Steps between C-alpha positions, in 0.01 A plus 500: 500500500675170427872584518596169335291564191703587187283803415541631855877454489513689171293786641712519816816516286353781290397695810858483628633595156271805484606613848866451403444722197342764722804481731728538198314809379495641854877461526547678165266783607681543832831527319353756260353689794842524664655627175224759455540623857876540454444682170253743658737575789792557258289737289395699805858525629630611159222758471582650841880490458505661156184709512669835427722354228217341302328670212124552515426222249730260690316572824170441324623168357622383840169586666309319225723192524458485877123531460492209254731288717283569805186395307673178393608441860140538622378274219747229605384530862141449380606194296671352807182543705302318229757219482485456876120467484513270198741257668217417743278413203710466183191421292135401548406326174630306203377387161656287226469622143610344171513755219444346156834388361683527833564289810285528811600765758413553865405853602497600869312818600587734788466865600811584294716344232811323632779507239852362537728808469763293314299284257197738483270196517180538704394238751193698619278729293318810622124443539451802270711364213299415183587128533338490848155556350504127413467420869210737565294481183529152349415144593740219401480414130568676173533876551591815308609813681615846400852637549660827388658297216178339381277200580655179637325161493578175678396251768448600862540199726579513872363787710620496858476720810746508793495589868823621662550581866808702597675393182423129534276325247216345700259373237396519136197389301393477138205710384310585183430868575558735795119502515476127580244464779737311729777758452268797549327367809838417656635851437182690583440304820824628649515782751489855365865555596600230250238566235659783303843340528373207292298704251759457222428127503125539463454778244208402279525504121258795467687691772833430333373635168397827667844527661672460162241693297558842350640770726420798276183698561244475781386165641244412766473173694153456649505208739293348774656472848789256511526473122869584512465845345741668742755222467466519120576873524815431706607226258439745216726754668776239533447393138522859370826547693636187336383572144578874493808504725706722271224758461444499874856621555348841419137455599330324788205289608264619770212336687215700652393300802180577692678571829834466684399159644468354150827671396676318783339173393611518137852600604533150650353332190706660222832340607334158464429590137863592443465879523517769767559845349146614426364828635176491697267797534165555666225724361547736795873536434430594138241764591691645795821528295315703237364738764815514712587862411143625475351710779176422685449161337485282812247218472389194694668176397339226297421273795369781721275622221365151439415459868303824494317379191421163659358682802284711267675825595640600159248412228685736264777235479273293277422796272869589465586143402285507188594569139268802498714671763809463279305627199381804697854572620639484145221728374586746778868497394398567142307811611784604729732593212270790413489649851827413671721756321451874431762633252621858544769736370838464669654846543849525647613756756645721225154486334620281215242241396652153538186335360152609407185334626454344155856364508437335837162366386654348186779337699258352757225376270696409187877472518511318834159335480670158500608556861276449806325822604703566816831415330470766228588802713874438533537425128306816407720714727818353351376560145405862575844568649662339198291698249552828687873424538485566874831445682433656838415251776260757645311525168486120464361457851244774433381327183482167684295652783273683255420188299434287808279777636272457199389162637176536695560163669830318558430258787357157418293508820329831413427379148349179638296696752354701209389171347349385831320834545329448165373163624405610852743263673683583818667330795840351571688371196474120471697251287292571191570873537872420520474307172309785336761757608781270381330472160475880484870520589590264214280686249593856602874459567781307338607177670832322477529237230454149634728216391271209590493245218239271659252593772298234682204613710332258741147530645408723205127468568553758776647764266273795425489646147681808636787288633518304174532831314794592723676175409426555132663844510807444720596164346458611139746260339434204727333169426236395754366187665196549724380222730166495676172336598170681454355319805771617742429872500590644839571857393175595328554576131296505180453123505614433143873541537590319175296744290654789693851373422425441133350848462759699696834329436624602156777241462398245237434221416250416775464140622300335775525154656236322710597250773215299655666219700575550869823327601515652849181420686296183536166458325328535840665838568412633154145372536455719809667799334274475196195474724598832662494691169200312360699302247418139408745269676523286188666789315823448695753249376713374791757221486458357851262454791531555873310560823178700500544861621403566861232770543401626843292782645621638830466804722757775509587397857578141395677580172854515638469164676330325205755623247789405732363146526479488122866605467595211730295255291676616184833462678407140583449444126866589455429831323785748528368815326169609649330834456215680673340732245284796595341777296672805648856584602356667809374159622844334507622620840160436660503141371853446632395614846203259508682182398586231758748288305748300714856631461630158394249489213551857384878461514495188280301641205506802274179676603408827329205729569428710192227706342389339174642793302853403613451127439417530131720279287621301801419140591494317833455143620186609683296820525272614783250767396418746780164635378341784696214701352576820310300746290575430134448175312807288573450183296812560288707546816379170648552327163859625483568396861369146454702446182832574673490149651661193347366228730260627767263789575314604813245781471390664825192720467526722804186672624 
């Protein structure tokens, strides 16, 4: 960067101006924070000192005021954290736009808007603001873009990207689009630790449109490995928080991540998009929460079940992952309503009839038919007591016990075992059985209302129809975004996850997006991955090239030494994030014990040994595939492992 150039001097001045504005806002927020803290302490002291003298409504008002002040205090703390981060990179892009009939303006884009608290003028605009779409979606020239107030036309001239390091402007360059080859190759060639941090600069026009597209209904992003589908989902979450901030004071956004490793990963990414407060769930957490109070519903976890399936020990896992299994379960529930309850007369101790058999039957099958089967009993008992004008606690408890005694089955586990007996299945409950019991729990008993406005589910190709039905029922009012890749199935499912989602999820409209360009891996890596699943290498669209993958056959005795040497070679290439990927969790400790990596090498890199099921959605500088023979066909597992790599792959076939 030529520091004597006029354009450079102007940019350096603006960088200092933007940082000064951030300092100004920070000072104002700190002052407000101090005032809020003092106000909260005064309210608490007043409440304690005059508690017995205050009227009930005054106490309530004080509690409510303190709650609101505390929320504002926490909000200000969050804003200060964002300002601190943004001072290190005030903005990452700029464009110049001349609206027809007006003078040209410069617009700088960052993770958040920076507005002078006195003049209310913005020197940096949030990347999610409508005006920012000019940077992502248009080349310089005449443009027309949509705003909440209508279409705006004008001339787009300069488009510029910036690189800051610890708050200092290091370089800038003019571009046409974030998809310019030179820009993309520069960003995508970086180490994986830096890759997601620069993703805001390189969002493609088609990706940006998905991010800003409709939120309502159910959407599916089908994308090849490295197509940016997971990052689009995270950007979408940040965009929804920005666009619907007022609504999200009452509702929330949640992300279903495939496993805790991926949850940890996205928790480091979201702050770089300007947001942090998004709930993350895993499929297991959802199912186990539903069965928490149910007896005898223990089941093997998702990963353990998958390992048994891979080893060929639980072939029923495949059957239970199909749409037919869900259909059979729903048909069973439909028949259950005719056999689960036996109405009878309720005769009190004094021989008065509290309710006849016909009364009970009418209440169960007609009046309370809108309730789940196992939730009708309490309502029926209350109605009988009300109609019979029963006041005695003893009589009420007797009626309650009598009604509940009319149920032939009350435990979810025994009801599910009836279903299994019809099908001739037995054995320890696996993950699919847990899902089936959770679906029964949702259908047969009331569940708490969920306040999730927008639910994002990653690695959706691994969701069974039964699990999708659970989501459909417990997130009734939610909008959905599912993200997946039909070629990365690790947990065996029906194979056509998009059709499953469209059929099962009732929220409409339904939309699907297809992403076919790989921005993560080199063409050489994707060529090998496609070869594994029998796909034509020419079908993959990659934006850069690299070294050919290393493929080696070795004995089990030599595997530890050979893989250790490979780790050292990757370290010499200056890779920082390296993974060794195996097929089973049970292999991890054995692999660790067989490695011979020098301490100096291991201590200078981030080396992770993971089963493929825990690496889904993640990316690494280099991936080493530890491939030992197993029973079931494993081509999708190898495909998924290879496509975790950005720059280099080594595949060790161990015999």
